[in-house]
C-alpha positions in Angstrom: 89.6 56.9 251.5 91.3 53.5 251.8 89.9 50.6 249.8 90.5 47.0 250.8 90.0 43.9 248.8 91.4 40.4 248.6 93.3 38.9 245.7 94.2 35.4 244.4 97.8 35.3 245.5 98.4 32.0 247.3 98.4 32.9 251.0 100.5 31.1 253.6 98.8 28.5 255.6 96.7 25.4 255.2 93.2 24.9 253.9 90.7 22.2 254.9 87.8 20.9 252.9 84.8 19.7 255.1 82.7 17.5 252.8 79.4 15.7 253.3 79.1 12.1 252.4 75.3 12.4 251.7 74.9 12.9 248.0 78.5 11.9 247.7 78.5 11.6 243.9 77.8 15.3 243.7 80.0 16.3 246.6 83.0 14.4 245.3 82.9 16.6 242.2 82.7 19.7 244.4 85.8 18.5 246.3 87.6 17.9 243.1 86.7 21.4 242.0 87.9 23.0 245.2 91.2 21.1 245.2 91.7 22.2 241.5 90.9 25.8 242.4 93.3 25.9 245.3 96.1 24.2 243.3 95.6 26.4 240.2 96.1 29.4 242.5 99.3 28.2 244.0 98.3 26.3 247.1 100.4 23.1 247.4 98.6 19.8 247.5 100.2 19.0 250.8 98.7 22.2 252.3 95.1 20.9 251.7 93.4 18.6 254.1 90.1 16.9 253.8 87.4 15.8 256.4 84.3 13.8 255.5 81.2 14.1 257.7 77.9 12.2 257.4 75.8 15.0 255.9 75.5 18.8 255.4 73.9 19.3 258.8 77.1 18.0 260.5 79.4 20.4 258.6 79.2 23.4 260.9 80.3 21.7 264.1 83.4 20.2 262.4 84.1 23.4 260.5 84.0 25.4 263.8 86.2 22.9 265.6 88.8 23.0 262.8 88.7 26.8 262.5 89.4 27.1 266.3 92.6 25.0 266.0 94.4 27.9 264.4 95.9 25.4 262.0 93.9 26.5 258.9 93.9 29.8 256.9 90.3 28.8 255.8 87.8 26.1 256.0 85.8 25.3 252.9 82.5 23.6 253.5 81.1 21.4 250.7 77.8 19.5 250.5 74.6 19.1 248.5 71.1 19.4 249.9 68.5 18.4 247.4 64.8 19.1 247.9 62.5 16.1 248.6 58.9 15.7 249.4 59.1 16.7 253.1 60.3 19.7 255.2 63.6 17.9 256.0 65.3 19.9 253.2 64.4 23.2 254.9 65.8 22.2 258.2 69.0 20.7 256.8 69.8 23.5 254.4 68.9 26.2 256.9 70.9 24.5 259.7 74.0 24.0 257.4 74.0 27.6 256.1 73.4 29.3 259.4 75.9 27.0 261.2 78.6 27.7 258.6 78.0 31.5 259.0 78.1 31.1 262.8 81.4 29.2 262.6 83.0 32.0 260.7 81.7 34.7 262.9 82.7 33.0 266.2 86.2 32.0 265.1 87.2 34.9 262.8 88.5 32.4 260.3 87.0 32.3 256.8 84.5 29.4 256.8 83.3 29.3 253.2 79.8 28.2 252.1 80.1 25.6 249.3 76.9 23.7 250.1 74.5 23.4 247.2 70.8 23.8 247.9 69.0 22.6 244.9 65.5 21.6 243.9 66.7 18.7 241.8 69.6 16.3 241.4 70.1 17.7 237.9 70.6 21.2 239.3 73.1 19.9 241.7 75.0 18.0 239.0 75.1 21.1 236.9 76.5 23.2 239.7 79.1 20.5 240.5 81.0 20.7 237.3 78.5 20.3 234.5 76.7 23.2 232.8 77.0 25.8 235.6 80.7 25.5 236.4 81.9 24.0 239.6 80.8 25.7 242.9 83.6 23.9 244.7 86.1 25.7 242.5 84.3 29.0 243.2 84.4 28.3 247.0 88.1 27.7 246.9 88.7 31.1 245.2 86.4 32.7 247.8 88.6 31.2 250.5 91.8 32.5 249.0 90.3 35.9 248.5 88.9 36.1 252.0 92.2 35.0 253.6 94.0 37.7 251.7 91.4 40.4 252.5 91.4 39.7 256.2 95.2 39.9 256.3 94.9 43.4 254.8 92.2 44.9 257.0 93.2 47.0 259.9 93.1 45.3 263.3 
């Protein structure tokens, strides 16, 4: 039986970070973490692009467009949706997550979910580099691993 898995060897190609400006103080930390993760694993700074969108709901459309260009090995989506007093959270979080998954499935390019969905601002801060590590860094490693895994899978 053949077993396939990715690794953290720097793959050829470019990476792009699609980041939401809404909750920008949190998202900037995720972007820093993702850039750090890519660089620490051998991706050159000039092989990393960044695109800012208004909010997490807008991420999937831009991610899909970028993935379809064939220019990027992976698209890393970064945002923070924090629960409020209305149902708006459910729609934005659900739309972002489902849209990111759809972008990956329709393009065949790794489109990585790095959008935080938190009950409180404190939880988001903790996941963006405080007590719970940096989920942007984790998303970058997931991107590298998925690019390498897809290159190994049979056609």
